[in-house]
C-alpha positions as semicolon CSV with decimal commas, in nm:
position;residue;x (nm);y (nm);z (nm)
1;X;-5,390;2,350;-1,445
2;X;-5,286;2,431;-1,801
3;X;-4,936;2,381;-1,951
4;X;-4,820;2,743;-1,877
5;X;-4,901;2,732;-1,518
6;X;-4,739;2,384;-1,510
7;X;-4,427;2,515;-1,680
8;X;-4,412;2,803;-1,437
9;X;-4,438;2,565;-1,141
10;X;-4,151;2,355;-1,287
11;X;-3,936;2,672;-1,338
12;X;-3,990;2,783;-0,975
13;X;-3,920;2,429;-0,845
14;X;-3,598;2,416;-1,049
15;X;-3,494;2,777;-0,943
16;X;-3,549;2,667;-0,577
17;X;-3,341;2,357;-0,623
18;X;-3,054;2,548;-0,796
19;X;-3,060;2,816;-0,503
20;X;-3,059;2,541;-0,230
21;X;-2,779;2,347;-0,421
22;X;-2,570;2,654;-0,458
23;X;-2,617;2,737;-0,089
24;X;-2,510;2,382;0,006
25;X;-2,195;2,377;-0,211
26;X;-2,093;2,732;-0,094
27;X;-2,102;2,598;0,277
28;X;-1,877;2,307;0,177
29;X;-1,623;2,526;-0,012
30;X;-1,338;2,686;0,184
31;X;-1,344;3,061;0,234
32;X;-1,113;3,284;0,048
33;X;-0,920;3,344;0,383
34;X;-0,886;2,969;0,431
35;X;-0,750;2,930;0,081
36;X;-0,503;3,217;0,138
37;X;-0,380;3,045;0,464
38;X;-0,352;2,716;0,290
39;X;-0,137;2,868;0,005
40;X;0,086;3,045;0,257
41;X;0,129;2,714;0,447
42;X;0,202;2,533;0,127
43;X;0,475;2,783;0,032
44;X;0,625;2,744;0,379
45;X;0,629;2,369;0,347
46;X;0,782;2,404;-0,009
47;X;1,065;2,642;0,121
48;X;1,145;2,398;0,409
49;X;1,150;2,086;0,163
50;X;1,384;2,275;-0,077
51;X;1,607;2,368;0,222
52;X;1,625;1,999;0,337
53;X;1,691;1,887;-0,019
54;X;1,976;2,133;-0,068
55;X;2,130;2,046;0,279
56;X;2,108;1,675;0,229
57;X;2,245;1,698;-0,130
58;X;1,960;1,518;-0,276
59;X;1,662;1,291;-0,164
60;X;1,663;1,283;0,217
61;X;1,507;0,930;0,202
62;X;1,796;0,784;0,012
63;X;2,022;0,563;0,213
64;X;2,336;0,750;0,313
65;X;2,687;0,687;0,189
66;X;2,823;0,806;0,522
67;X;3,064;1,068;0,366
68;X;3,200;0,829;0,089
69;X;3,214;0,954;-0,267
70;X;2,947;0,805;-0,489
71;X;3,072;0,500;-0,681
72;X;3,337;0,435;-0,432
73;X;3,297;0,069;-0,339
74;X;3,524;-0,043;-0,053
75;X;3,669;-0,396;-0,062
76;X;3,727;-0,633;0,222
77;X;4,040;-0,551;0,436
78;X;4,137;-0,912;0,479
79;X;4,438;-0,979;0,258
80;X;4,357;-1,142;-0,082
81;X;3,985;-1,098;-0,044
82;X;3,821;-0,868;-0,308
83;X;3,459;-0,892;-0,185
84;X;3,255;-0,571;-0,099
85;X;3,259;-0,437;0,253
86;X;2,951;-0,523;0,471
87;X;3,063;-0,443;0,831
88;X;3,375;-0,349;1,018
89;X;3,573;-0,325;0,692
90;X;3,519;-0,684;0,602
91;X;3,302;-0,881;0,355
92;X;3,009;-1,085;0,489
93;X;3,213;-1,412;0,523
94;X;3,504;-1,248;0,705
95;X;3,269;-1,053;0,927
96;X;3,087;-1,358;1,023
97;X;3,414;-1,555;1,104
98;X;3,538;-1,252;1,298
99;X;3,208;-1,233;1,489
100;X;3,195;-1,619;1,565
101;X;3,565;-1,592;1,691
102;X;3,490;-1,302;1,918
103;X;3,186;-1,480;2,074
104;X;3,382;-1,784;2,149
105;X;3,653;-1,587;2,328
106;X;3,399;-1,424;2,553
107;X;3,287;-1,774;2,681
């Protein structure tokens, strides 16, 4: 076999490899219809997320302020205490005292 024949054989082999590879890749790629359906679904999800964000006033995963104005920090309702509220309008210390007293009353 001379070099020209050998070159042609290599060219044929390379062409076959290219064709087989192209067919294999084409099988793995989504069809145009699938891509359009995915695009429509993505648009639908985007619209829904934008609606949720508008309705919630921001990030829906953010902890709620339960109707309070941003930056409005409540202070303990016990006279003379200026600690921030944790539960039932009281700071942690006063809430724990109240809770302990209410539990002893039940006994």
